[in-house]
Each structure stands twice: as C-alpha cells, then as structure tokens.
N, CA and C of each residue as an Amber inpcrd file, in Angstrom:
protein
   573
  11.4250000-100.9200000 -52.9530000  11.0850000 -99.5120000 -52.8400000
  11.7110000 -98.5670000 -53.7330000  11.1730000 -97.9150000 -54.0600000
  11.4900000 -97.1760000 -55.2400000  12.6460000 -96.1540000 -54.6670000
  13.3770000 -95.4190000 -55.4170000  14.2420000 -94.3250000 -55.0000000
  13.7590000 -93.3950000 -54.6220000  12.6590000 -92.8770000 -54.9990000
  11.9990000 -91.7930000 -54.3750000  11.6040000 -91.9310000 -52.7820000
  11.1160000 -93.4700000 -52.9540000  10.7770000 -93.5600000 -51.3190000
  11.8500000 -93.7040000 -50.4170000  13.1670000 -94.4270000 -51.1110000
  14.2360000 -94.4520000 -50.1900000  14.7260000 -93.0670000 -49.8050000
  14.6180000 -92.1780000 -50.9030000  15.1630000 -90.9890000 -50.5820000
  14.1950000 -90.1520000 -49.7300000  12.9100000 -90.5770000 -49.6310000
  11.9880000 -90.0960000 -48.7110000  12.1350000 -90.4880000 -47.4320000
  12.6420000 -91.7690000 -47.3670000  12.9180000 -92.4970000 -45.9550000
  13.9880000 -91.9960000 -45.4650000  15.1990000 -91.6610000 -46.4400000
  16.3920000 -91.1740000 -45.7050000  16.0290000 -89.7480000 -45.1850000
  15.4410000 -89.1920000 -46.0950000  15.1940000 -87.6670000 -45.5910000
  14.2660000 -87.5090000 -44.2670000  13.6170000 -88.4100000 -44.3150000
  12.5370000 -88.5530000 -42.9090000  13.4740000 -89.1990000 -41.7980000
  14.3640000 -89.9380000 -42.1560000  15.1700000 -90.3250000 -40.9200000
  15.9720000 -89.0350000 -40.7510000  16.5390000 -88.5570000 -41.5350000
  17.2380000 -87.4000000 -41.2300000  16.5320000 -86.1390000 -40.7170000
  15.2340000 -85.9360000 -41.0500000  14.5190000 -84.9660000 -40.4360000
  14.0890000 -85.2580000 -39.1060000  13.8760000 -86.6110000 -38.9340000
  13.1070000 -86.8550000 -37.6540000  14.2400000 -86.6200000 -36.3220000
  15.6020000 -86.8550000 -36.5350000  16.2390000 -86.3080000 -35.2620000
  16.3050000 -84.9930000 -35.3090000  16.3400000 -84.1780000 -36.4350000
  16.2510000 -82.8300000 -36.1790000  14.7810000 -82.4200000 -35.6840000
  13.8450000 -83.0340000 -36.1090000  12.5560000 -82.6490000 -35.5910000
  12.4600000 -82.9590000 -34.3090000  12.9300000 -84.1670000 -33.7720000
  13.0730000 -84.3700000 -32.3580000  13.6840000 -83.5930000 -31.5420000
  14.7560000 -83.0070000 -32.2370000  15.4960000 -81.8440000 -31.3700000
  14.5700000 -80.9190000 -31.2870000  14.0750000 -80.3500000 -32.4230000
  13.2230000 -79.1980000 -32.5230000  12.1300000 -79.3900000 -31.6770000
  11.4700000 -80.5330000 -31.8060000  10.2590000 -80.6110000 -30.8500000
  10.8810000 -80.5730000 -29.3320000  11.8190000 -81.2570000 -29.0160000
  12.4780000 -81.1990000 -27.7010000  12.8190000 -79.8920000 -27.3280000
  13.3090000 -78.9830000 -28.2570000  13.6220000 -77.4210000 -28.0150000
  12.4740000 -76.7290000 -27.7510000  11.3460000 -77.2420000 -28.6550000
  10.1970000 -76.3800000 -28.6780000   9.4870000 -76.7700000 -26.9660000
   9.5130000 -77.9410000 -26.9880000   9.1450000 -78.4390000 -25.5350000
   9.6910000 -77.7070000 -24.3700000  11.0820000 -77.9000000 -24.3640000
  11.9470000 -77.0840000 -23.4220000  11.5260000 -75.6410000 -23.3530000
  11.1550000 -74.8190000 -24.7440000  10.9340000 -73.4590000 -24.4860000
   9.8520000 -73.1840000 -24.2280000   8.6640000 -74.1820000 -24.4680000
   7.3900000 -74.0630000 -24.0520000   7.3870000 -74.2760000 -22.4490000
   8.1470000 -75.3870000 -22.1470000   8.1400000 -75.4160000 -20.5130000
   8.7580000 -74.1720000 -19.9190000   9.7730000 -73.6130000 -20.5310000
  10.5080000 -72.3370000 -19.8760000   9.5990000 -71.4780000 -20.0220000
   8.9710000 -71.1720000 -21.1290000   7.9540000 -69.9570000 -21.6270000
   7.0490000 -70.0680000 -20.7310000   6.4260000 -71.3230000 -20.2780000
   5.2680000 -71.2880000 -19.4130000   5.6770000 -70.8940000 -18.2370000
   6.8770000 -71.4930000 -17.5370000   7.4450000 -71.1860000 -16.4180000
   7.5420000 -69.3830000 -16.2600000   8.1890000 -68.9520000 -17.4370000
   8.4450000 -67.4500000 -17.3130000   7.0210000 -66.8540000 -17.7130000
   6.0520000 -67.3470000 -18.3090000   4.7800000 -66.7400000 -18.4980000
   4.1240000 -66.9330000 -17.2310000   4.0780000 -67.8780000 -16.3500000
   3.5670000 -67.8770000 -15.2730000   4.2480000 -66.8440000 -14.1800000
   5.5670000 -66.9320000 -14.2240000   6.2270000 -65.7110000 -13.5230000
   5.7900000 -64.5480000 -13.9750000   5.6950000 -64.0090000 -15.1650000
   5.2610000 -62.8660000 -15.8370000   3.7730000 -62.6610000 -15.2990000
   2.9500000 -63.8850000 -15.4410000   1.5020000 -63.7230000 -14.9750000
   1.2800000 -63.3610000 -13.5960000   2.1390000 -64.0720000 -12.5760000
   2.3030000 -63.5320000 -11.3380000   2.7120000 -62.2300000 -11.1390000
   3.7490000 -61.8500000 -11.8390000   4.3810000 -60.4250000 -11.8480000
   3.3650000 -59.5230000 -12.0800000   2.3100000 -59.7480000 -13.2330000
   1.1590000 -58.9970000 -13.8960000   0.3000000 -58.9760000 -12.6490000
  -0.0390000 -60.0590000 -11.8360000  -1.0750000 -59.9940000 -11.0250000
  -0.5460000 -58.9910000  -9.9940000   0.8390000 -59.2680000  -9.5990000
   1.5180000 -58.3570000  -8.5110000   1.1830000 -57.0060000  -8.8220000
   1.9460000 -56.7790000 -10.3080000   1.7380000 -55.2870000 -10.5670000
   0.4360000 -54.8020000 -10.6880000  -0.6520000 -55.4640000 -11.0170000
  -1.8770000 -54.9870000 -11.0200000  -2.3060000 -54.6810000  -9.8250000
  -1.9270000 -55.6910000  -8.7300000  -2.4390000 -55.3110000  -7.1860000
  -1.6930000 -54.0560000  -6.8090000  -0.3200000 -53.8050000  -7.2760000
   0.5220000 -52.7560000  -6.8990000  -0.3980000 -51.3850000  -7.8230000
  -0.8780000 -51.6340000  -9.0460000  -1.3590000 -50.5000000  -9.6460000
  -2.6430000 -50.1130000  -8.8830000  -3.4180000 -51.0970000  -8.5970000
  -4.6890000 -50.7570000  -7.7300000  -4.4000000 -50.2690000  -6.5310000
  -3.1560000 -50.7170000  -5.7290000  -2.8460000 -49.9300000  -4.3150000
  -2.3490000 -48.7150000  -4.5970000  -1.5180000 -48.6230000  -5.7660000
  -0.9620000 -47.1460000  -6.1970000  -2.2190000 -46.0830000  -6.5110000
  -3.2370000 -46.8420000  -7.3840000  -4.4050000 -45.6470000  -7.8190000
  -5.1700000 -45.4650000  -6.6290000  -5.2550000 -46.5670000  -5.4530000
  -5.7730000 -46.1100000  -4.3900000  -5.0610000 -45.0250000  -3.4840000
  -3.9300000 -45.2840000  -3.3810000  -2.8630000 -44.2150000  -2.8470000
  -2.9180000 -43.0430000  -3.5550000  -3.0120000 -42.9060000  -4.9330000
  -3.1820000 -41.7500000  -5.7400000  -4.4660000 -40.9990000  -5.3050000
  -5.5160000 -41.8830000  -5.4300000  -6.7950000 -41.2220000  -5.2110000
  -6.8900000 -40.6100000  -3.5700000  -6.2680000 -41.5090000  -2.5740000
  -6.1200000 -40.7450000  -1.2680000  -5.3620000 -39.5040000  -1.3640000
  -4.2090000 -39.6240000  -1.9100000  -3.4340000 -38.4130000  -2.1630000
  -4.1410000 -37.3090000  -2.7830000  -4.9230000 -37.5150000  -3.9320000
  -5.7830000 -36.6640000  -4.3890000  -6.9480000 -36.0610000  -3.4410000
  -7.2890000 -36.7990000  -2.7080000  -8.5250000 -36.7080000  -1.8310000
  -7.8900000 -35.7720000  -0.6900000  -6.5680000 -36.1760000  -0.2640000
  -5.7670000 -35.1550000   0.7820000  -5.2870000 -33.9990000   0.0900000
  -5.0830000 -33.7830000  -0.9670000  -4.5190000 -32.7570000  -1.8310000
  -5.8610000 -31.6090000  -1.6860000  -6.9850000 -32.2710000  -2.1720000
  -8.2410000 -31.4520000  -2.2240000  -8.6150000 -31.0360000  -0.8410000
  -8.3520000 -31.9230000   0.1410000  -8.7480000 -31.4900000   1.5540000
  -7.7930000 -30.3800000   1.8630000  -6.3880000 -30.3210000   1.6150000
  -5.3800000 -29.4720000   1.9350000  -5.5800000 -28.2740000   1.1570000
  -6.0470000 -28.3020000   0.0190000  -6.0170000 -27.2230000  -0.8580000
  -7.4970000 -26.7070000  -0.4410000  -8.4550000 -27.2520000   0.0150000
  -9.7800000 -26.6440000   0.4620000  -9.4750000 -25.8690000   1.7510000
  -8.4510000 -26.5250000   2.7930000  -8.3690000 -25.9190000   3.9640000
  -7.3470000 -24.7900000   3.6600000  -6.4740000 -24.9860000   2.5640000
  -5.4540000 -23.7890000   2.5900000  -6.2940000 -22.6290000   1.7920000
  -7.3440000 -22.9850000   0.9060000  -7.9730000 -21.9430000   0.4310000
  -8.8600000 -21.2430000   1.4550000  -9.3270000 -22.0310000   2.4150000
 -10.2620000 -21.4170000   3.6180000  -8.9860000 -20.3620000   4.2640000
  -8.0130000 -20.9970000   4.8520000  -6.9190000 -20.2360000   5.4840000
  -6.6410000 -19.0720000   4.7160000  -6.1980000 -19.2060000   3.1360000
  -5.9200000 -18.1580000   2.5380000  -6.8820000 -16.8680000   2.4700000
  -8.1380000 -17.5040000   2.3130000  -9.3030000 -16.3440000   2.4350000
  -9.4250000 -15.8130000   3.8450000  -9.3620000 -16.6200000   4.8520000
  -9.0760000 -15.9870000   6.1970000  -8.2260000 -14.8300000   6.2800000
  -6.9300000 -15.4440000   6.0330000  -5.5270000 -14.6210000   5.9270000
  -5.8390000 -13.1220000   5.1740000  -6.5840000 -13.3440000   3.9610000
  -6.5930000 -12.3420000   3.0760000  -7.5670000 -11.3120000   3.8700000
  -8.7690000 -11.9910000   4.3720000  -9.8010000 -11.0510000   5.1680000
  -8.9390000 -10.4390000   6.3780000  -8.0690000 -11.2950000   7.0900000
  -7.4690000 -10.5050000   8.2870000  -6.3510000  -9.3720000   7.5360000
  -5.6840000  -9.8750000   6.4180000  -4.9560000  -8.8570000   6.0140000
  -5.7670000  -7.4370000   5.5320000  -6.7470000  -7.6470000   4.8910000
  -7.6510000  -6.4950000   4.4200000  -8.0340000  -5.6830000   5.7920000
  -8.6410000  -6.4860000   6.9850000  -8.7040000  -5.8910000   8.1000000
  -7.5470000  -5.1600000   8.6790000  -6.2340000  -5.6810000   8.6600000
  -5.0110000  -5.0620000   9.1270000  -4.8080000  -3.7790000   8.2870000
  -5.1430000  -4.0180000   6.8170000  -4.7190000  -2.9110000   5.9620000
  -5.6340000  -1.6380000   6.3920000  -6.9960000  -1.9930000   6.4210000
  -8.0100000  -0.8920000   6.9610000  -7.4730000  -0.3700000   8.2460000
  -7.0810000  -1.1920000   9.2410000  -6.5910000  -0.5430000  10.4760000
  -5.4110000   0.2350000  10.5480000  -4.6090000  -0.0740000   9.4860000
  -3.5440000   0.6790000   9.3630000  -3.6750000   1.6600000   8.5540000
  -4.6570000   1.8270000   7.5410000  -5.1410000   3.0160000   6.9620000
  -5.7420000   4.0830000   7.8230000  -6.5690000   3.4480000   8.7950000
  -7.3130000   4.3150000   9.8110000  -6.3420000   4.7440000  10.7690000
  -5.2070000   4.0230000  11.2310000  -4.1130000   4.7020000  11.9290000
  -3.4250000   5.8440000  11.2910000  -3.1300000   5.4190000   9.9900000
  -2.3260000   6.5770000   9.3660000  -3.2080000   7.8530000   9.2710000
  -4.5540000   7.6960000   9.0390000  -5.4620000   8.8050000   9.0220000
  -5.5730000   9.5650000  10.4150000  -5.5440000   8.7420000  11.3500000
  -5.6410000   9.0090000  12.6710000  -4.3270000   9.8870000  12.9220000
  -3.1230000   9.2600000  12.4690000  -1.8980000  10.0070000  12.9280000
  -1.6840000  11.1810000  12.0170000  -2.3670000  11.2230000  11.0990000
  -2.1010000  12.4870000  10.1740000  -2.9900000  13.6670000  10.6390000
  -3.9650000  13.0290000  11.1080000  -5.0590000  14.1350000  11.7750000
  -4.3760000  14.5850000  13.0830000  -3.6620000  13.7140000  14.0060000
  -3.0430000  14.3330000  15.0730000  -1.8100000  15.0400000  14.8080000
  -1.0970000  14.6900000  13.5550000   0.0730000  15.6760000  13.4300000
  -0.5140000  16.9330000  13.0990000  -1.5670000  16.8560000  12.3740000
  -2.1810000  18.3250000  11.9050000  -2.7660000  18.9900000  13.3510000
  -3.4770000  18.5310000  14.0280000  -3.8040000  18.8940000  15.3430000
  -2.4870000  19.3480000  15.9430000  -1.5990000  18.3990000  16.2180000
  -0.2850000  18.5970000  16.7670000   0.3670000  20.0900000  16.2970000
   0.3840000  20.1520000  15.1890000   0.7620000  21.5490000  14.3060000
  -0.0060000  22.6700000  14.6930000  -1.2620000  22.5600000  14.7450000
  -2.1390000  23.4800000  15.1200000  -1.9450000  23.9070000  16.6740000
  -1.7090000  23.0130000  17.6090000  -1.5460000  23.3400000  18.8880000
  -0.1430000  23.9380000  19.1420000   0.9310000  23.3630000  18.3400000
   2.2140000  24.0160000  18.2300000   2.0740000  25.6720000  17.8550000
   1.0940000  25.8170000  16.6710000   0.9270000  27.3780000  16.3130000
   0.3680000  28.2300000  17.6030000  -0.6970000  27.3300000  18.1980000
  -1.4520000  28.1330000  19.2370000  -0.6260000  28.2190000  20.3580000
   0.4920000  27.3700000  20.8500000   1.3490000  27.3130000  22.0460000
   2.1670000  28.5440000  21.5670000   2.7150000  28.5190000  20.1460000
   3.7550000  29.6750000  20.0120000   3.0930000  31.0020000  20.0590000
   1.8120000  31.1090000  19.5850000   0.8850000  32.5560000  19.8380000
   0.8140000  32.8770000  21.2230000   0.5170000  31.8730000  21.9060000
   0.1440000  31.9620000  23.4650000   1.4020000  32.4590000  24.1310000
   2.4370000  31.7660000  23.7100000   3.9020000  32.2670000  24.4410000
   4.2730000  33.5780000  24.0600000   3.6980000  34.0320000  22.5790000
   3.9370000  35.7620000  22.2770000   3.2290000  36.1760000  23.0150000
   1.7460000  35.9700000  23.1180000   0.8510000  36.8170000  23.7480000
   1.3010000  36.7820000  25.3920000   1.6350000  35.7450000  25.8610000
   2.0080000  35.6770000  27.3640000   3.4500000  36.5240000  27.5240000
   4.4460000  36.4480000  26.3300000   5.4900000  37.3430000  26.7230000
   5.0740000  38.8350000  26.5260000   4.0060000  39.1540000  25.5610000
   3.5640000  40.5170000  25.5640000   2.8020000  40.9300000  26.7070000
   1.9720000  40.0240000  27.4130000   1.2050000  40.2700000  28.4920000
   2.3720000  40.7190000  29.7960000   3.3660000  39.9010000  29.9280000
   4.2100000  40.0580000  30.6840000   5.0490000  41.5140000  30.6060000
   5.1460000  41.6060000  29.5270000   5.9450000  43.0530000  28.8270000
   4.6940000  44.1940000  29.3910000   3.7650000  43.8840000  28.8690000
   2.6390000  44.9430000  29.2790000   2.4610000  45.0270000  30.7050000
   2.5520000  43.9760000  31.5310000   2.4370000  43.9840000  32.9790000
   3.5580000  44.6930000  33.6250000   4.7040000  44.4120000  33.2380000
   5.9130000  45.1150000  33.5060000   5.6820000  46.5230000  33.2120000
   5.2630000  46.8960000  32.0640000   5.2160000  48.4420000  31.7810000
   4.2370000  49.0810000  32.5150000   3.1380000  48.2110000  32.9000000
   2.0360000  48.8190000  33.7450000   2.6540000  49.0300000  35.1400000
   3.4840000  48.1140000  35.8510000   3.7450000  48.1410000  36.8130000
   4.8110000  49.4280000  37.0200000   5.7130000  49.6030000  36.0070000
   6.3210000  50.5540000  35.8720000   5.5720000  51.8400000  35.9420000
   4.4000000  51.8600000  35.1170000   3.9600000  52.8310000  34.9830000
   2.9620000  53.3130000  36.0030000   2.6070000  52.2390000  36.7970000
   1.8470000  52.5530000  37.9540000   2.8980000  53.2720000  39.1630000
   3.9920000  52.4850000  39.0780000   4.9980000  53.0320000  40.2170000
   5.4980000  54.5710000  39.6550000   5.5340000  54.8120000  38.5260000
   5.9180000  56.1860000  38.1060000   4.7880000  57.2080000  38.4410000
   3.5400000  56.6230000  38.1120000   2.2330000  57.4330000  38.2980000
   2.2940000  57.5890000  40.0410000   2.5380000  56.7330000  40.8860000
   2.4960000  56.7180000  42.1680000   3.4310000  57.8270000  42.6430000
   4.7240000  57.6200000  42.1550000   5.7460000  58.5830000  42.2840000
   5.3230000  60.0380000  41.9750000   4.6730000  60.0780000  40.7900000
   4.2180000  61.5260000  40.3540000   3.2190000  61.9960000  41.0380000
   2.3510000  61.0740000  41.5300000   1.2260000  61.3690000  42.5260000
   1.7580000  61.9570000  43.9000000   2.7510000  61.0760000  44.4510000
   3.5040000  61.5810000  45.5160000   4.1740000  62.9780000  45.3970000
   4.7730000  63.0400000  44.3040000   5.5620000  64.2870000  44.1650000
   4.3750000  65.5360000  44.0010000   3.2840000  65.1890000  43.3530000
   2.2540000  66.1220000  43.2400000   1.5240000  66.3910000  44.6260000
   1.5190000  65.4030000  45.2900000   0.8420000  65.5690000  46.6340000
   1.9640000  66.5640000  47.2870000   3.1080000  66.2820000  47.3700000
   4.1400000  67.1380000  48.1960000   4.0380000  68.6430000  47.5690000
   3.8810000  68.4850000  46.1140000   3.7270000  70.1340000  45.5260000
   2.5160000  70.6710000  45.9940000   1.4930000  69.8760000  45.9840000
   0.0120000  70.3590000  46.6310000   0.2080000  70.8750000  48.0060000
   0.7640000  69.9840000  48.7210000   0.8540000  70.3540000  50.1260000
   1.5120000  71.5860000  50.3700000   2.8520000  71.7110000  49.5790000
   3.4110000  73.0770000  49.5370000   2.7050000  74.2390000  49.0500000
   1.8910000  73.9420000  47.9390000   0.8730000  74.9880000  47.5080000
  -0.1000000  75.4320000  48.3330000  -0.5860000  74.3610000  49.1370000
  -1.6910000  74.5760000  49.9460000  -1.2490000  75.4900000  51.0830000
   0.0580000  74.9670000  51.5690000   0.4320000  75.7100000  52.6330000
   1.1220000  77.3200000  52.1290000   1.3010000  77.2630000  51.1070000
   1.5680000  78.9280000  50.4490000   0.5100000  79.6100000  50.4210000
  -0.7240000  78.7310000  49.9180000  -2.1680000  79.2480000  49.6390000
  -2.5800000  79.7230000  51.2280000  -2.4780000  78.8430000  52.2040000
  -2.8440000  79.1150000  53.3030000  -2.2040000  80.4820000  53.8230000
  -0.8130000  80.5550000  53.5810000   0.0260000  81.5860000  54.0600000
  -0.2350000  82.8150000  53.4490000  -0.6800000  82.6590000  52.0880000
  -1.2570000  84.0110000  51.3270000  -2.6220000  84.4440000  51.5480000
  -3.5070000  83.5410000  51.9540000  -4.8110000  83.8120000  52.6000000
  -4.7410000  84.6600000  53.7400000  -4.0670000  84.0080000  54.6170000
  -3.5730000  84.7410000  55.8850000  -3.3090000  86.2100000  55.7380000
  -2.3830000  86.4590000  54.7450000  -1.7090000  87.4520000  54.4430000
  -2.5350000  88.3040000  53.6410000  -3.4230000  87.8460000  52.7870000
  -4.6420000  88.6580000  52.2220000  -5.6150000  89.1120000  53.4830000
  -5.9950000  88.1540000  54.2920000  -6.8540000  88.6040000  55.2270000
  -6.4210000  89.7860000  56.0230000  -5.0210000  89.8030000  56.3690000
  -4.3640000  90.6670000  57.1280000  -4.3310000  92.0820000  56.4470000
  -4.1660000  91.9380000  55.2420000  -3.9760000  93.0160000  54.4060000
  -5.2390000  93.7550000  54.1100000  -6.3500000  92.8440000  53.8510000
  -7.6900000  93.3050000  53.8310000  -8.1100000  93.8170000  54.8370000
  -7.9710000  93.1240000  56.0050000  -8.4540000  93.7830000  57.3760000
  -7.7220000  95.3180000  57.6030000  -6.5180000  95.4230000  57.1690000
  -5.9880000  96.7430000  57.3600000  -6.1270000  97.5400000  56.3020000
  -6.6580000  97.3190000  55.1280000  -7.0600000  98.1040000  54.0020000
  -8.3980000  98.4910000  54.4030000  -9.2910000  97.5670000  55.1250000
 -10.5450000  98.1460000  55.6030000 -10.4600000  99.0330000  56.7850000
  -9.5650000  98.9740000  57.4030000  -9.4600000  99.8300000  58.5480000
  -9.0370000 101.2500000  58.0080000  -8.0850000 101.2330000  57.2000000
  -7.6760000 102.3920000  56.4290000  -8.8950000 103.1140000  55.8330000
  -9.5240000 102.3830000  54.9780000 -10.8410000 102.7250000  54.3200000
 -11.6350000 103.1530000  55.2060000 -12.1450000 102.4900000  56.2920000
 -13.2300000 103.1930000  57.1900000 -12.3030000 104.4310000  57.9230000
 -11.3360000 104.6520000  58.3410000 -10.5200000 105.6210000  58.7430000
 -10.8480000 106.6460000  57.8020000 -10.5710000 106.3790000  56.4980000
 -10.4740000 107.5090000  55.3020000 -12.0850000 107.8490000  55.3560000
 -12.9800000 107.0580000  55.3140000 -14.2460000 107.4630000  55.3840000
 -14.8720000 108.1440000  56.4140000 -14.3150000 107.8350000  57.6080000
 -14.7770000 108.7580000  58.7610000 -14.2380000 110.0890000  58.6460000
 -13.2870000 110.3490000  58.1830000 -12.7960000 111.5640000  57.9490000
 -13.4470000 112.2660000  56.8850000 -13.6530000 111.5260000  55.7650000
 -14.3330000 112.1680000  54.6410000 -15.7930000 112.4820000  55.1070000
 -16.3080000 111.7120000  55.8090000 -17.8840000 112.1700000  56.3070000
 -17.8640000 113.4410000  57.0460000 -17.0230000 113.4750000  57.8340000
 -17.0250000 114.8220000  58.4450000 -16.4840000 115.7680000  57.6500000
 -15.9500000 115.6810000  56.8700000 -15.2640000 116.7990000  55.9820000
 -16.2510000 117.0190000  54.7320000 -16.9420000 116.3000000  54.4810000
 -17.7930000 116.0610000  53.2620000 -19.1310000 116.8540000  53.4400000
 -19.4010000 117.8440000  52.6010000 -20.8250000 118.1990000  52.4140000
 -21.6780000 117.4280000  51.8280000 -22.9840000 117.3640000  51.9630000
 -23.8310000 116.5270000  51.5400000 -24.0760000 117.0900000  50.0640000
 -23.9010000 116.6700000  49.0350000 -24.0550000 117.1680000  47.7770000
 -24.7620000 116.1020000  46.8690000 -25.9020000 116.3960000  46.2380000
 -26.3010000 115.1520000  45.2520000 -25.6100000 115.3720000  44.0070000
 -25.5950000 114.4230000  43.3850000 -24.8680000 114.2490000  42.1900000
 -25.6530000 113.5800000  41.3370000 -26.0220000 114.0190000  40.0580000
 -26.7180000 113.2910000  39.3730000 -25.7680000 113.1340000  37.9540000
 -25.8580000 111.8350000  37.4570000 -25.1110000 111.5660000  36.4570000
 -26.0960000 111.4240000  35.2380000 -27.1100000 111.8830000  35.3470000
 -28.0140000 112.0270000  34.0610000 -27.7320000 113.1420000  33.4540000
 -27.5880000 113.3270000  32.1040000 -27.6020000 114.5490000  31.3510000
 -28.7500000 114.6540000  30.1740000
C-alpha cells in the first residue's frame, strides 16, 4: 500500500474511534433529545389542553362579565331612573316646602294683622263699654236733673195757675167795678 493509503488508513483508524464517540454521543443526544422531545411534546399537549381550558375559562369569564355588565347596566339604568324619580320628588318637595313657607309667612302676617285688629277691637269694645257706662251715667244724671226740673216745672205751673187764678179774680173784680163806673162810649179808631 502506498503511503497515502497508509496515511488514509491511519487517519480513518484515528477518526473511527472519534467517529464512534461522536456517533454514540449523537445517539445518546438523540435518545436524550427524543426523551426530552417526548416530554416537551407531552408538555405541549398538556399546555395546549390548558390553553384550551384557559380559553374556555376566559370565554366563560367574558360571558360572565358580559352578563354582569348587562345586569349592571340594567341595574344602573334602574338606579338612574329611581334617582331621577327621587330628584323629581325632592324638587317637588322643595317646591311644596317653599310654597308652604310662603303660605306660612302670609298666614303669619294675617295672624299679626288679626291680632292687631283683635287688640283694636278689644280697645274699641273697652272704649265703647266705658262710653256706654259714661252715657248711662250721663243719662241717669240727666234723668235726675229732668226729674228735678219736671218737679220744678210742676211747682211753677201750680204757682202760675194760682197766680193766674188770682190775677183773673182781680181782673174780674176790676172789670166789675169798671163796668159799673163806666159809661158807654163808643170809640172809633178810624181817622
């Protein structure tokens, strides 16, 4: 054999153990990688199953969230409606309250005026009672004065009648004397 063949054989002999080591390393790596790959594939299958389960859970959660959001929106709408009703009722209550305050103020003014009028009426009534009592007293005084004056009048009438009667008697006596002493003479006042 030639030197090149010998060198080639030596090289092949030297490379064969390295190649065997490499092939056994590759075989061992292949078996380890195959086992690891099987583990990874199992893990991928498990993870894919978990992903599917998680996606279902996420979809279920999304559905639940949609349901909750829908019911929350309905509840929110209902609460807003009730709040609007409450605010309307509050506004109406405030309007009624302010109207009642105005009416109360009007009534207070009316009561104050009524009290003033009542006090005036009491004062007027008291004044009328006092005036009536004074008038009754004055009437009583006037009746007493009238009675005194009437008795004085009666006394003066009686005195006048007595005087008149005596004067008539005197005149009659004087006429009787004058008739006898008088001559009949006609007098004329015509000129």
